[in-house]
C-alpha positions as CSV (number, residue, x, y, z in Angstrom):
1,X,5.7,11.0,-6.3
2,X,7.2,7.9,-4.7
3,X,9.7,5.5,-6.3
4,X,11.5,2.4,-5.1
5,X,12.3,-1.2,-5.6
6,X,10.3,-4.2,-4.4
7,X,11.3,-7.9,-4.2
8,X,8.9,-10.8,-4.2
9,X,9.6,-14.5,-3.7
10,X,7.3,-17.5,-3.8
11,X,6.9,-19.0,-0.4
12,X,4.8,-22.1,-0.9
13,X,4.1,-24.5,-3.7
14,X,6.5,-23.2,-6.4
15,X,9.7,-21.4,-7.1
16,X,10.6,-18.0,-8.4
17,X,11.3,-14.5,-7.5
18,X,11.0,-11.0,-9.1
19,X,12.6,-7.6,-8.6
20,X,10.6,-4.6,-9.8
21,X,11.2,-0.9,-10.0
22,X,8.2,1.1,-8.8
23,X,6.9,4.6,-9.4
24,X,3.7,5.9,-7.8
25,X,2.1,9.3,-8.4
26,X,-0.9,10.4,-6.3
27,X,-3.0,13.6,-6.5
28,X,-5.7,14.6,-4.0
29,X,-8.0,17.6,-4.6
30,X,-10.0,19.2,-1.9
31,X,-12.3,21.9,-3.6
32,X,-12.8,25.1,-1.6
33,X,-15.8,27.3,-1.4
34,X,-19.3,25.8,-1.4
35,X,-17.9,22.2,-1.9
36,X,-15.4,22.5,1.0
37,X,-15.6,19.4,3.2
38,X,-18.2,17.9,0.9
39,X,-16.3,16.3,-2.0
40,X,-12.8,14.9,-2.5
41,X,-11.2,13.7,-5.7
42,X,-8.2,11.3,-5.8
43,X,-6.1,10.0,-8.6
44,X,-3.2,7.6,-8.4
45,X,-1.1,6.0,-11.1
46,X,1.3,3.1,-10.2
47,X,3.9,1.8,-12.6
48,X,6.1,-1.3,-12.2
49,X,9.0,-2.3,-14.4
50,X,10.2,-5.9,-13.9
51,X,14.0,-5.8,-13.6
52,X,14.4,-9.5,-13.2
53,X,12.1,-12.5,-12.9
54,X,12.4,-16.3,-12.5
55,X,10.2,-19.3,-12.1
56,X,6.5,-18.5,-11.5
57,X,7.1,-14.8,-12.1
58,X,8.8,-15.2,-15.5
59,X,5.9,-14.4,-17.7
60,X,5.5,-12.4,-20.9
61,X,4.8,-9.1,-19.2
62,X,7.6,-6.9,-17.9
63,X,5.7,-3.6,-17.4
64,X,2.5,-3.1,-15.4
65,X,0.4,0.1,-14.9
66,X,-2.6,0.7,-12.6
67,X,-4.7,3.9,-12.8
68,X,-7.2,4.6,-10.1
69,X,-9.6,7.6,-9.9
70,X,-12.2,8.1,-7.2
71,X,-14.6,10.7,-6.0
72,X,-16.1,10.8,-2.5
73,X,-19.2,12.9,-1.7
74,X,-19.8,13.3,2.0
75,X,-23.5,13.4,3.0
76,X,-22.7,14.0,6.6
77,X,-19.7,15.5,8.4
78,X,-19.5,16.9,11.9
79,X,-17.0,18.8,14.1
80,X,-15.5,15.5,15.4
81,X,-14.7,14.4,11.8
82,X,-17.3,11.7,11.9
83,X,-18.2,11.3,8.2
84,X,-20.6,9.3,6.0
85,X,-20.6,9.5,2.2
86,X,-20.7,7.7,-1.1
87,X,-17.7,6.9,-3.3
88,X,-17.3,6.1,-7.0
89,X,-14.1,4.4,-8.0
90,X,-12.7,3.7,-11.5
91,X,-9.8,1.4,-11.8
92,X,-7.9,0.3,-15.0
93,X,-4.8,-1.8,-15.3
94,X,-2.8,-4.6,-13.6
95,X,-1.5,-4.8,-10.1
96,X,1.3,-7.5,-10.1
97,X,1.3,-7.6,-6.3
98,X,-2.3,-8.9,-6.2
99,X,-1.7,-11.4,-9.1
100,X,-4.8,-10.1,-10.9
101,X,-5.1,-9.9,-14.7
102,X,-5.6,-6.6,-16.5
103,X,-8.9,-5.2,-15.4
104,X,-11.2,-2.2,-15.9
105,X,-13.9,-1.7,-13.3
106,X,-16.2,0.8,-11.7
107,X,-17.1,0.4,-8.0
108,X,-19.8,2.2,-6.0
109,X,-19.7,2.1,-2.2
110,X,-20.3,3.8,1.1
111,X,-17.7,5.5,3.3
112,X,-17.9,5.8,7.0
113,X,-15.1,7.4,9.0
114,X,-15.1,7.7,12.8
């Protein structure tokens, strides 16, 4: 678990700043046995509490939460750690750093590590 404080200020075309307290929890599971080196599960939960805000950042929301869960299945892995796999990601919530509205989405993709 990580925690801290972040500060953000508008640089161009506006005014405002915000100070947020942040807590991040991450869990990564690497199954053993038959599934060893084949599948990986990850979960992270990020929470932001707005301590102060002004200008552009002074909106109605003071608390933000972002949940992300993903599973990666490796189709190919060799001794050099070159890997290729598929990944399914579920994401729900708001990330104030990206300026996106509340979202719930599922993403499917390919993973290549060299």
